[in-house]
N, C-alpha and C positions, 0 to 999 in steps of 0.2 A: 546508208551513205557510203559510197565507195571511198576506201582509204587510199591515199596516195602519199608518197613521201614528201613531195614539195610541189608547190605551184607559186607563180609570181603574180603579184597584184600591181597592175599598172595604173589602175584608177579605182576610186571608192565613190559609190553613189548612195545617198541616203534618201529614202522615200518615207513619207508619212509624218515627219517631224514638223510641228507647227510652233510650239512654244520652246522646245529644247533646241538650243543652237547646235549647228554642225560641229563646232570645235569641242563642245562639251561631250558629244557622242564619241568623237574620235579619241578624246583623251581617256575614255573609259575602255575602249576595245584594245588599245595598245598595238594596233596594226598600222604599218606605214607602207606607202606606195613605193614600188621599186625593190621590194624585198620578197624573199621566199618564205612560205609558211606551210604548215601541215593542217590537216583537219582537226587535230587536237588543239591547235592554236585557235581555230575558229570556234570550237566548243567552249574554250576558256573565255573568248571574247564575248560570246553570247551570254554566258553566266554573269560576266561583269555588267552587262547591260541590264539584266534582270535585277541584279543586286542594288542598283541605284534606286529602285522603286519608282522610277519615272515612267515606266512603260507597262501597259497591260498586256502587250504582246510584242514579240520581236523575233526576227529571223535573219539569217545570213545565207547568201547563196553566191556562187561564182558564175558569172556570165562572161565567158571568154576570159579575158584578163581583168575584168571589172568585178570588184566585190560589191554586191548590192545588199544594203542594210535596210530592211523593211521594219518600221516600228509603228506601234499604236500607243499614243501617249495616255498615261493615266490622267483622269480629270483633276482639276484644282478644286479644293474645298472653298465654296463661296461663303457659307455660314453654317453654324451648328446651333441647333435649337433642342430644347427639352420640353416634353409635354407630360403632364401628370405628376410632376415632382413637387410635392408639398413638404415633405420631411427634410429634403436636402436641396439647398439653393443651387441655382445655375452656376454660381461662382465656385462652389465646392466641387460640383461634378466636373466642371471644365478643367480643374487642376489635375484630374485623374486621366485626362485624355491624351493620347498621342497625336490624334488628328487636330489640326489647327486651321483656322481660316487662312487662305492664300498659300496653303501648303498642299503637297501632293496627296491625293486620296488613293489608298490601296485597300483591297478587301481584307488583307491580313490585319492592318491597323484597325479597321472597323470591327473585326471580330474581337481583337484584343480589348478595344475600348468598351465594347458591349459587356465583356466579361468583367472588366474593371468596375463598371457601374454596378453590375450584379453583386460583385464581392463587397463593394462599399455598402450596399444596402444590407448585406448579411452582417457586416460588422455593426450596423445600427440595429440589428435585431429583426430585420424584415426579410426573413428567409423565403417568404412566398412572393417576393417581388419579381415581376417579369419585365424585361427590357427588350423591346423590339426596335431594331434600327430600320429607318426608311430613307431611301435615297431618291431625291428629286433631281432630274436632269435639267440643267439650264443651258443657255446658249454659250458659245465660245468654250465648249468642253469644261463646263463648271458644274458642280453638284452642290445641293443643299443636303446636309445630314441632319435627320431628325430622330432623336431617341424617344420613342413612346414608352412611357413607364407606367406600369400598374404596381403601385407600392404595396397594396394589400395591408392587412393589419399587422402590427408588430407581433413577432413570435414570442410568446410569453413562457415563463417558467411555471409549469403546472405543479411540480413537486420537487423537493430537495430531500435526498436521502444521505444519511451519514452511517457508514459501516465501520465498526471497530471502536466506537466511542463508548467508554464505560465510566469515565470520570465526570463527563459533562453531558447533560441531556440535549435532545434535539433543539429545543427552544433556545438554550443558551448559545449553542453553536450557530444557529441561524441568525441570532441577533449580532453575532460577531462579524459575519460576512456581509458584503454589500448587496449581493444578489438576494432577492426575496421571492417567495412563492406568490403567485398572482392572487389578488383579493380584490373585491369590488371597491374597497375604500382606498385603493392605491392609484386612483385615477389622476392624482396630482403629481405622481412621480413615475419614473421609468425604471425603477429598481427591479421590477418584475419582468422586464424585457430581457431576453437573452442577449448577452454580449460576451464574446469569447475573451476580450481583453479584461473585462470585469471578472471573469472566472479565474484567470491567471492571478489577478489581484487578490481574489478570495483565498487562494492557496497561501499567499503570503500573510494575509490577515490571520488565518488559522494557525500558521506556524508561529507568528508573533504572539498570539493569544496563549498558546500552550507554553511558550518559553517564559512569558510573564508569570505563569503559574507554576513554573519549576519543572516542566516536563522536557528535559534537555534531549531526550532521545526521540522526540516526536517527529513524525514524517507524514506528509500527505502522499500516500503511495500512488494514488491516481485521482483524477477528477474527470469524469466522463459525462458528456452531454448527449442524450439520445433524442432525436427529433422524431415526432410522430409522423405517420405516413401522410397526413394532410398538411404537414409543414406549418402547423399553427401553434404547437406546444413542444416544450422541452422537459425532459426529466433528467435531473442532474444528480449524480451519485459521487460523493466524496468517500474514498476508502482511506481510513486513518490507521496509523500505528501510534498509540499514545505513549507507551513505555511507562516507566516508573517516575514518581516525583522525587526530585533531588533537594537535599538540604545543603546549606552553606557549611563548608568545613573551615579551613584556615583562611584568614583574610590578612593580606599583607600589602605593603607598599615598598617598592624598590625604585631608587632614583640615582642618577649620576650627578644631580645638581648638588652643589655645595651650599652649606649653611641653611638648609631647608629645615623648618620646624616640623618634623614628622608627626609629633604628638598633635599639633594643630591640624595637620592634614587628616589624621585618623579620626578626628572628631566630626568631620564632615561626611564620613562614610555612612550611608543610610541603612546599613544592615550589619549583622554580626554573626558570629559562628553559631550554628544551631537553627538559624532562621530558614524558612523555605526560600529556595532560590527564586529570584525574579529578574528577568532581563531588564525590566523597567528600572529596578533599583540600581542595577549596574550602570545604566545610561545616566540616571540622576547623579550617581556618584562621580562619573566621569566629568559631568558638567560642573558639579560642586568643587571637585578638585581643581579643574581648570580655572574657575573663578577665584578660588582661594589662592592659588599660585599667582594669579594675576594681581591680586591685592598685595601679595608679598613682593611684587616687583618683577616677577618672571612672566613677561608678556609672551614669550615664544616657547611654549611647552607642547609636548605631545604625550597624551595620556592614553595608554593602551592596556586593556584588561587581558591577562593571561589566565585562562580558565582550564584547570586540569580536572579531568573527570575520573572518578572512582566508580566504575559501573557496578562492582559487587556491593559496595557499601552505599551506593546512590548518594555520593557526596561530591560536591564541586568546590575545589580550592581556588580561590580568586586572588590573584596578585595584580596590582596596578603598577605597571611599569611607566615611570615618568622620565622622559628625556627632554633635553633642551632641543627644541625644534629649530629649523632654519629660520633666519630672520626674513620676514616678508613685509613688503611695503605696499601701501595702497597706490595703485597706478591711476585708475580712472573711476569716478563715481558717476553712474548714469541713472537717470530717473525715467520711469516708464508709466504710462497710463494716467498721469496726473492731468486730466483734461481741464480741470478748473483751478486747482491749487498751484500757486507759483512754485517754481523750483526752489527759490530761496527759502520759502517757508519749510520745505522738507530738508534742505541742506543744513539749515541752522540747528535742526534737532539731531543731526548725525554727528557723533562725537569724533569723526574722522575728517581729516582734510587730505586731499591728494598729496602724496609724498610722506604721510605719517606712517609709523610702524603699525602693522596690522595686529589686532588683539581681539580674540574671540569674546572676551568679557565685555569689551567696549562695543562690539557688534551687537550683542544681545541688549545692552543698555540703549543703544541707538534705536533698535527695533521697538523696544518698549516705549520710548519717548514718542515715536511716531504714532503708535497705537493710542497713547494717552491724549493725543490731540483731539481725538474724536471725529476727525474729518474723513476717515477711511474705514470701509468695511473690512479690508484685508491689507496687511502689510507684510511683505517678505523681502529680505535682503539676501540675495544670492551672490556668492563669491565664485569667480572663475579665474583660470590662469591668465596672467597678463602677457605682455610681449617679451617677458624675460623670466627666468626661473624664480627670481626673488621678488616678483611683482604679482599683485592680485587685483583684479577689477571687481568692483561692487556694483551689482545691478539692483536697484530699488524698484520693486513692483508694488504699486498701490492700486486699490480699487476705491474710487470716490464714494463717499457716503453723503446722503442728504443732510445738510447742516442748517437749513432754514426751518423756521417754525412760524406758522400763521394760525391764530385761533380766534374764534368769535364765540361769545356767550351771551346769554340773556337769563334774567332771573328776577326774583323779588326779595326784598329785605324789609323787615318790619321797621328798621331804623331809617332806611333811605328810600324805600318805595321800589317801584320797578326800575330795573337797570339793564344796561347792555355794556359789554366790554369787548375790546379787541386788543390782541397782543401780537407783536411781530418780533422775531429774533433771528439773527443770522450770525452764526458762530464762526463762519469763515468768510467774512465780508470781503468782496472783491477778489477772493482767492488769496488774500494776504494774511490769513489767520486772525484778522481783527474780529472783535465781538461787538455787534450792534444790536441794541434792544430798545423797544419802545412799546408803550401801552396807553390805552385810553379807557376810562370807565365813566359812563354817563348814567346818572341816576336822578331821580326826581329831586332829591335833597343833597346829592353829593356828586362832584366831578373830580376826577383824578387824571393827571397827565404826567408821564415820565418818559425820559429818554436817557440812555446810557451808552457808553462806548469804552472799549478797552483795546489798547495797543500792546500786544504781548512782548514786543521787542522795541521798546522806546529808545529812540536815538541810536538804533542799531545794536543795542546792548540787551542782555538778558534781564530786562526790567519791564514788568507788566504795569503800565500806567493807564489809568482810566478815570472817568468821571460819570456822575449821575446828576441829572437835573429833574426836579419834580415839583408839582403843585397839587394841592388838595383844597377844594373849596366846598364848604357846607353852607347851604342857603337856608335862611329862616323862612319857614312856611307855617302852616297852621299850628302844628304841634312841635315845632322846633324852637327852643328857647333862645337861640343865639345864631349869629353868623360867624363863620370861621374861615380863615384862609391861611394855609401853610405853604411857604415857598422855601425850597432848600437846594443846596448844591453840595456834592461830596466829591472828593478826589482821593485816589489811593495809588499806592506804589508798592508792588510786590517784587521780591527777589529771593534767590536761593542763597542760604548761608553755607550749606554743604549739600552733599548728594541727596540727603533725606530731610534736611532741616530748612524751612523757609520762613520768611517774615513778610507781613503786609502792614504798611503804615498808611494811616488815613486821616483826613481832615474833613469835617462837615460843619457847614454854617446854615442855620435855618431860622426863619422868622415865622412867628405864630401870632396872628392878629385875630382876637375875639372881640366882637362888638355887636351892637343892636340887641342887647340882652333884654329880654322881656321881664316885666316886674315880678312875675310868678316863678322866675328861675330859682333854682336851689342856691344855697350859700356857696357851695363849691364852684358852681358855674360862674357866679358873680365874682368870685375871687380870681378867676382866670381872665377877667376882662382886661383889655389893653393889648399893647404890643410887647412880645417877648422875643429876645434874640438869644439863640444858642450857638456857641462856638465850641466845638469838641474835637479832640484828637483821639486817635485810636491806634492800637497795634495788636497783632496776633502772631504768635510763634507756633508753628505746627511741625510735628515730627511724623512723617508719612512713610510707612513701610508696607503699604499695600502692593499687591502684585499688579494692579491696574487702577488707574484713577477713574476710568470710565466704567468698567465692569469688574470690580474687585471680587475675588473669590477667596483670597488668603491675605493675612497680614492685619495691620492695625494702623490707625491714625489717631493722634491726640494733639489737641491745640489748647493754648491758654491765651486769653485776650483781655484787654483793658480798654475802657472808654472813659475819658476825663473831659468834663465840660466845666467852663469857668474862666477860660483864657480869653477874656473879652465877653461881651454879652451880659445878660442878667439871670442866667440859669447855670447852676453848679451841681455837679454830681460826679460820682466815681462808680463805675460798674465793672466788676470782674466776672469773667465767665470761663468755663472750661468745657471742652467737648471731646468726645472720643468715640471710636467705633472699632470693633474687632470682627474680623471675617474668618470663617472657618468652613470648609466644604463639608456638608452633611452627607452627601451621597457621592 
């Protein structure tokens, strides 16, 4: 192109634009009529046109005093489809794309999107996946984009190697990490599929494992994954530096808090001088110290371990520095994924209200109370910064558990003959935390019916109120010496006396009618003839220090109860009972 210093544009003509308006094109070239320009200005204007992504081709030329802009517009994406994708849904794949329906199509975006899909499959362990884009031309300069995908089989981990491990054998280390070697019996899991994110997590698991066993100098020098030429298998090699095992040296507590009982705090430390060091014991001690300080009235504390290493003597001196932390208050409490359970059922178990002072000990107690409901598979309470430095938001994430039970049974009893029974229970009735239960047993000589209901927060207070209604009927047949019908109603009220101490009060009234006694009945049966009325009160006090009411692994529970009949009716008795259980992890 011949270079000239200046030329003047008296007119601008644009050819080839259908969808893109003239004003849009003029705004991009930054050239105006009646002014002088150089060829460098035209080159810059042409680059600006291409940078918009609107055009597949563009050119600028001077025809006398007229600037002629010739363009060919890129097509518009009509729709995007995927074929052959079973492992990843359309929605997941679409989130990775730059191309969108009703937006401009470019070859560069298509190539980028193809590579993005390929990379996504690699992250999922499908290294042999092939993604082929296909473009279908439509009228009005539109195109359909189809990504044809051959996913292939997941790329599996054939073998895992550990180099440098002398303290722990291969099987112990492999059981520590999440990635597993492929085996025929692992068809229910994907742990033997290669995942680069999982490999990074395995490095952290190995580091944590060695620190828990006292190897403070441990390092994962490298974690290398080698893909076989057929792209079907990986060989993974971890190169380790174990170092020496460390023991605990001095253990101390330092604090700026006044009037703190240091002797009481030292008692909660889970290790002592001479023990093998374990990072898990340090974490347990931090939690125990935080809880102990909370019970002493110090809600805002920061406990940080200061670990000094003596590499020559392989000793770790541990000092717990305790300082008063900044006062933080609860800003918002939000609940997520409670598809069935009402918000109120969850909120009433949380020991915080919005505006309360935040306390780690109370947070743990709230999480435990939610788990003890038995309504959720998983409960986590995450804290995140609020909209001010002294505010924190609490996000409660739950995963709903099945809380209903329905069972049917059939059998034979020598006393009652053939029988069938059905039972139904819903421990989170209507999503309000209520407990509803009912059952029916039908036998040749016996019929039983019962229904019960418990409201855990009666009148909006922490009072568990409930009732049970039941009937038992025995019918005289060939070998039955009498007829009997029992009708009863019981009510109960439970409440907490303290954090670990609870009491349940109850009242039961029952009628027992025995009649149609045969002449050959025993003396004992004949003495039971007639109507009997039982009116009884009961109570039980229980002390519960289990770590979980649903699936306890540690702790104990002990209860003492009394039943007293004779307050009305014609049956009198006093029954005392004691129960207890102790839980201790064996493995």
